[in-house]
N, C-alpha and C positions, 0 to 999 in steps of 0.2 A: 504494500500500500504506500510505503514511503516514496518510492520512485514514481508511482502513478500520481500522487498528490503534488510532488515537486514539478512534474511535467504539466499537470493541469493548472497549477497556479503560477509557475515560473519563479517560485520563491523557495528558499531553503527551509521549508516547514518540516516539522518532526511528527506530524499527525499520522497515526497508523490505524486508528480505530473507526475511521469513517472516510468516505470518498468525498472530496470537496469539488463540487462542480462550480467553477468560477469563470467569469468572462472579464473583458476589459470594460464592459458596459455596452459596447457596440459590436465587438468582434470576438467570437468564441475561440479563435485560433491565434490570439495575440500571444506574444512572448511572456508578458506579465499580465496576470488576471487578478484583479483585486475586488471585483464585484461578485459576491457569493450569490449564486442562483439557487443552490440547494446543497445540502450535505446528507449523504446516505450513511447512517451508522452501520458498521459492520461488526457483528458479534458472533455468537455461537449458532446463528440461524434463527433466533427469535425474531429479529427485525430484518436483517439482511445478511447475506453471506457472499463471500468471494471464493471462487474455486478456479483452479487450473484443471480443465477437463479435456478429454480427447473426443473428437468427433471425426469419423472417417480417418482415423490414424493421425489427425493433426491436433496440436494443443491449442486451446482457446482460454482466454481470460473471461470468466463468466460471472455475472452478478445475479443473485437470486433474492427474491423477497419483494416487499412493498406491493404485493398483489398484482404484479405485472411481469411480463417477459421483457428482458432488457437486451439491447444489442450486445454482441460478443466480439471480442478482439482476437483475431487469429495471431497466435504468438509464433513468429519465426524465430530462429536463433538470434538473428540480429536485433529484433525488437526486444527479446528477452534480455540480451546483454545490455542493450540501451537502458532499459528500465533499471537493471541492477547497477549500472555505472552511475546513473542519476541518483539512485538511492545512496550510493557511496560518496556523492558530492560533486560529480561532474556536472557542468552546465549542460542543459538539454540540447542546445544547438551546437555545442562543441564536438559532439560525437557523431551525430548523423542528422542532417536536416530532413532527410526522407523519413526516418523513424519518428522524429519530432512531429512532422506533418501527419503521419499515419495515426499517432496516438492522440493528437489534438483533434483530428477528424473523428476518432472514436468518441472523444469527449463531446463533440458537437452532436453526434448521434444520441448519446446519453441525454444531453440537454433537450434535444427535440423530443425524445421519448418522454422525459419528465414534463416538458411543456404540454404535450398532448394530454397527459393525465391531469395537469392543473386546469386546462381549458374545460375538460369534462366536469371537473369538480366545481368550477366557477359558474358554469351555466345554471346550476341549481341555486346559487346564492345571489343576493341582490347586489347591484353595482355599488362600488365604493368610490369615494371621492378622495381617497388618500393613496399616495404611492409610497411604497417602502423600498429603501435601498439597504442592502446589507454589505458593509465594507469589510474586507478581510484585513485583520490585524494579526501580527505574529507576537505571541507572548514571549517572555524572556527565555522560556524553556523550548521555544520553537513550535509550540502548539498553535492551532488556529483558533482564534476567537473572532467574533464579529461585532462590529459597531453598527447599530441600526439607526437609520435616519428616515424620518417620515416627512413627507411634503403633502400638504392639503391643497386641493384645488386642481390637481393634475389628473387627467383621465388615464386609465390603464389600457 
């Protein structure tokens, strides 16, 4: 999870118990993403779970939980090594631009999948006149925390 979160945020975070889906506010494949769109807690399977699984003899990074099917990332040896190197402290774009783009494309798929779920849930609720922003902050121990900012009068 460490390498995935560092690639998804572009920051040296230490978070390993959840997946942080972040953007730059306008672009999901930016090098640094400080706007938290969502966080998916990963635990023993009660809420969410991450697995490396085989499908037709090929390894995939798979997310389970939250009442839906999630996109999966095909793990080539190069992608796997890239994730491990980033977890060890390498900058995401210093190893492989192609791998960086592949994994940020996977993040975009996750964001779109999550967005589709939110749109379904919002249709049943009344419209709100408040827009909420969740800004990614890094605590002193490298954990992800969020600062919430609300703005009234903006339509969503």
